[in-house]
C-alpha positions, 0 to 999 in steps of 0.5 A: 500500500502506498504511504500517504504524504501525511505520514511525513513528520516534516512538511513545508510551512508557507508564510504569506505576507500581504497588506493593501490590495492583498485580499484579492491576491490571497483569494487568487492564490488559494483559488488556484491552490489544490487541497491535500498538498501537505502544506501548511499556510500561515497568512500574516497581514496588516489588520486594524487592531480595533476591529475583528477580522473577517479574513478567515471567512473570506478565504474559506470561500476560496479553498476546501482546506480549513481556515482558522484564526490563530490562537496562542500555542496552536500547533501547525498542521498540514492542509490548514490555513492559519490567519493572524488575529488583529493586534498581535505579534506572531512567531513560531517555535517548534511548529507551535504558533505563539501570539504576544502583545505588540512590542512596538508602537503600531507605526513601528510594528512589522508583523510580516518581517517578525514572523518571517524571521521566526519561521526561518530560525525555526524551520530552516529549509522547510520555510517558504516565504511569499510576499503579495500586494501591499505598501511599504517594505514589511517582509523584505528583511524577513525574506533575506532570513528565509533565503539564508536558511535555504528556504524558498522565496516567492514574490508577486509580480509588480504589474499584477499587484494593486499596490506594488510597494512590498513586492518592489522592495522585496524584489530589490533585496535580490532574494526572490526565487520566483516572481509570479502573479498570485494565480500562477504561484501554486503550480510552481510551489507544488512543483518545487515541493514535490521535487524536493520530497523526491530527493529528500532522502538522498542529499548531495553530500551522500552522492558519489564523487561529491568532492570531485564535483564540488571541486569542479564547481569551485573551479567554474566559480573561480574562473568566472568571478575570481572567488575561491570557496574551496575552504568554506565549510562543506555542509554550507556549500552543499546546502546552497548547491542543493537548493539551486538544484531543487529550483532547477529540478536537477537530481544529481551533481553531474547534471548540475555541473554540466548545467553550470558549464553551459550557463554563466548566469547560474554561476553568477547566481550560485556565487551570490548565494554563497556570499550569504549576506545576512545582516542587520543593524545591532544584531544581538543588541546585548552584545553591542550594549556590552561593547559600548558600556563595558569595553569601549569607555576604558579603551577610548579614555586611554587614547591621546587627544586627536588620536585616529582610531582605526576599525575594520569590519570584514564581511560587512555585507550591505553595511549594517554592521559597519554603521552599527559600529560607527553609531556606538563609537559616536555615542561613546565619543560623546561621553569622553572629554578629549577628541578622537577621530574614528575611521572604519573600514567596511569590506566584503567580497560581494561588490554589489553589497558594497555598493548598497553599503556606500549608498547608506539607504535602507528600508524603513523596516530597520526601525525594528532593529534601530530604536527611535532615538538613534533613527532620529539622530543618525538617519534621515527619512526619505520616502519609504527609506532611511538614509544614514546621515553624513556625520556617520557616513564620513566615518566609514570607507567601504571597499571590495576586499577578499579577507582570504587572499588580499592583504589585511589592514594594519595598525588597527584598534578594533576588528568587528568580524561577526558571523563570518568565520562560521562559514569558514572551515578550520583550515581557513580559520587558522589562517584568518585569526593570526592575520587579525592578530597581526593587524591589531595594535597592542591591546586591540579589540576583536569582536566576533559573533556569538557562534564563533571562537578563536579555536586553536588561535586562542593564545593570540587573544584574551577573553573580555566577554565569553558570552558575546565573544569580545577579545583583546589582543595578546602582546605576542611577537607575530608576523603575517602568516606565510600562507597569506599571500601579500600581493596587490589586491585587484579590488581597489578600496576607496572613499572620498573622505578617507585621510591618506597616511601622508595627510595623517602624518602631516597632521601629527607633525603639525601638532608636534611642532606646536608643542615644541614651539610652546616649550621653546618659547618659555625656555632659555635654550641656545639656537637650535633646529628640530629635525625629523628622522631623515635629518630634515629641518622642520623648525628653527629656533634662534639665529643659526647663520654662524653654523648653517647655510643653504647648500649649493644646487637643488634646495635642501633642508637637510641639516647635514647638507646645510652645516658649515665646513668642519661641522658635517662629519661630527654632526652626522655622527652625533645624529646617528648615535642619538638615533640609535641610543635614544640619548643625548649626544655632544660633539665638538668641531671647528667651523670654518667661516667663508672669510677663512676664520675658524672657531670651535662649536659644541653641538648637542643632539637630543631626541625629543619625542617618539609619537605615533607615525612621527618618529625620530624627532630630534633637537640639534643645539649649537653653542660656541665652545670655550676659547681653547685655540691658543692652548692647542696652538702652543702644544702644537708648536712643540710637536714635530710635523710628523706627529701632527700628521700622525694625529690627524691620520689617526683621528681620521682613521678612528672616525672612519672606523666609527662611521663604518661600524655605525653604517653596518649596524644601521644597515642591519637595522634597515634590513629588518625595518624594510621587511616590516615596512614592505608589508606595511606599504602593501597594506598602505597601497591597498588603502591608497587604492581604496582612497582612489576608488572612493575618489572615483565614486565621488567623481561619479557622484559629482557628475551625477549631481551635475546631471541632476542640476542640468535636469533641474535647469532644463525643468526650470527652463521648461516651466519658464516656457510654459509660463510664457505660453500661458501668458500668450494664451491669456493674451489671445484669450483676452483679445478674442473673447466677446465678453468685456472683463475688467480686473481691479486690485484691492484699491480699485485700480485697473490691473487688466482688461479685455478689448471689449471693455473699451466699448463701455469704458474708454480705456487704453493700455496706459490706464493700467494702475489708475483708479476706476473712479477716474473713468466714466462708463456708458452704462446708466445707473451704476456706480462701479466704485461703490459696488466694488467696495461693497463686494470687497467688504461682504465678499458676495457677488453682485449681479444686475442688468443695465442699459447703455446710452445706445440701448444695449442691455448688459448683464453685469457681474462683480466677483471677488478676485481670489488667488490660488492661496485663497487671498482676496486681491481685488475684483473681477467685473464682467459686462455681458451684452445680452441684448439679443437674449433679451429680444429672444426672451421678449419674443418667447413671452409674446409667443406664449401670450398668443398661444394662450389667447388662441387656446383660451378663446378657441370655440372647441372645448380643450384641456392640456394635460401632462402625461410625462409621469405616466409615461415614465411609470409605463416605461418602468413596467416594461423594464419589469417584463410586462408585455401585455398592458391590458392584461396587467391592468385587468389583474391590477385595477389599483394601478389604474388609480395610481396612474390616474393620479399622475396626470396633471391638468395644465390648462382648460380653455373658456369653451370647456368651462362653459361645456361643463357649466362651471362658474370658473376655471379653478372650480373646474380644475378641481372637478376634472380629476374626479371625472377621470376617476369616476366616469372616464376609467375605460377612456383613461385605459384607452389613453394608457394603451396609446402611450404604451403603443407610442401612439400620438393621436387617438379618438374615442367617445365617452359619457360623463356629467357636467358639474351640475349633474347633467349627462354629457356625451363627448367625442374626444380627440387625444393628441400628443405633439411631436418634436424631432420625432419624439412624442412630448407627453408633457403637453397632451391636448384633449379636444372635446366635441359634444354629441347631439344624442346620448348613447347609453352604450358609450364607455364610461 
């Protein structure tokens, strides 16, 4: 018997996140999802916390699977759909759903991200995340966690979403495996799950020749991208490769290697997945709190003023960890009394991630990881994103860097390498940790992730916090491991704000010079010069013209080159001895002046300071020696010439021996220093390349800014052109309009007018700005100044009809002039010539009088009726499906009564008054409706049938009584006038003709 799928203990859990417009997408998804697929669905949507949700009932109509609202502690079962309740945070632990009260204010609560992260941690590769329609970015960070756990990620296609905010931001993360409309997702999901179940019992790590295939994969990746993953943990690599095979429905490694060989894009995609760029701001907040509160304060207080603190964050991914370090350093610096410059190097092998880090722009969902105070202080809100402020961004340099093969940074104070080493194999960790020890200064700090240890390299570091893996560098003699190849990195590092070593050194030299100058100003020392390690003069105190002078040829500030003849050898010897012994050295020598005179000089060389990169500073003092020349001259006279020559030769020989020994010692020292300097220069070269790349980036940004400025200028020019066109249109409109319009300002002065105004008020272009009170108009009976003041005071329009001196009638309208900001800035006066309209109105009035006279004095009795409401009611019956009116009225006689009440008698002429023997028309108007109801029922039905049949003229006879009760036999002509082939039931005419003999058979 075939084993049921439900017997599997493991089954995928599908988390679906949606917001605005998500209901329709959810309905489409579940309508297309077959039942009994052994999948559990958990729907997380943004709900109003104050109203109960109807979502379970709405979704139940689309699926045979049971839909339930989640209760706390509810176990997850396959073939069920679970919906989050309002005003709750949802998480999962051991396949049980946990509900908690909201931890954040409503505006900061991101339920989809919160649950997706929880699902990734609990279910790993059994987690499936789907993002549907919605606004904002909720769910994007959670998808990256699911992707990092080897889960499946699906996102709704933007074009099919009512609101594309959430799908768009999710796609931007690069985590989406499938981008589809909701109705197409179930088929792809089922295909993925079924294939995964089919290969679940045979992971690739258990297949034959796995190591050989992995080496081929590593070779393909290294050939195309230059990255080597061969020393990563095998299980990590296998899970990533297995996931890609499942997405492409490939069962064995050999086929996947062949697929890689034919598809460069798949090689690139696999490489990106092996980067595993999972990060967030302040990941493990307690660890950052320990670092900020217990480790850094003491560490920073030990640093001197204006110290440059160097921090390296290898494997920084998209920059969140590096920016987190910058923020806590800035907060620590706020609490110390002296100034420290912080320079942070963030590096990663993934250049795309580095580009994101450089931009410093993150989704608004980071507000879950960054508290409101830090968001307000260190970030700027831009639409639905947060951008890192410039003060923090300038502390960081981001660059591509391969921590495995590229030279490490040196002279570092802090290294923060969190959750990178966990992906490296033991052999690679043994290479990386000694290089970190080499990179750190004495007492430098190393900050690792909670799952990482120093392993076999623990002798290099002392534990400061065991739980959160914070270490201090032990002061052991170490060199960079031989296995770390020092060669020029192919990935230059750059930053537009990084200080180069030469700039830093000059800054420190300036501080030393200021210190020495202050000391010399308050002390009595002989003339002296301050020299650096290359014997170049950097500061002069007192007059040194007796001892030094510029050398011939190329300008040089070397103190030995500038020394007078006779002082050079002794001065050079003294400087070398002082540099070696770090102690004061005194020498005497004879100085020969340009005029040939000679005197003795005592030279004192004293090392004054050893500070950071400014090493070898010394003070060289010059003093005239006591007058011993006469004594030496007397002694010299008693010696034979040969003795003098021997003394001179012996002195030169001793000096040469001393110099030779000194040179040999210096050469040996230099060789040792050069080895170390060579390593430092390579690291410095890397930093210079970093600076160069950042400068290039800065250049591109400036070019972009220039392009944006050009675009803005073009837009402004376009606006100017549009304004000019609008002005031209207004001018042509004013010139072509046939309505005289006058614009006055708040003081009653003329602002603008149309040409037609000239026919009423004699105005010219030069009159703009003059008060309207200065002009007379052709209209009679109007005071424009008074009316204008009244309109401005009451803000009510004024309308009137006036005649000019030629008999033309004008309709005058005066309205307040309102600006776009609803500010009253004057009035608008329009003069519309309505002479033709007045004539037409009079013609209509005259015509109406003639018609009324003809109707009233006609010898034939007539009634004018309005059957329009009756016609509308019959039309409604037709729409209801009534086809036979007579049959319908026979079954519903009450409808006849209702319809008769809709007939309105408009007019009755004098002949009809006499026919019905009424005293007046008013009395007859009151009695006619009763005649319709009591005596003309059958006749009225005949009229209704005529309307039903769209017949405009009928004749019928009827029997009724006059108002005195006398019987009347009438012949009725019922006529409906037609206008443009349309019957006008509002003016139906009934012509009544008395019959000479009463006919008892006439209809009543």
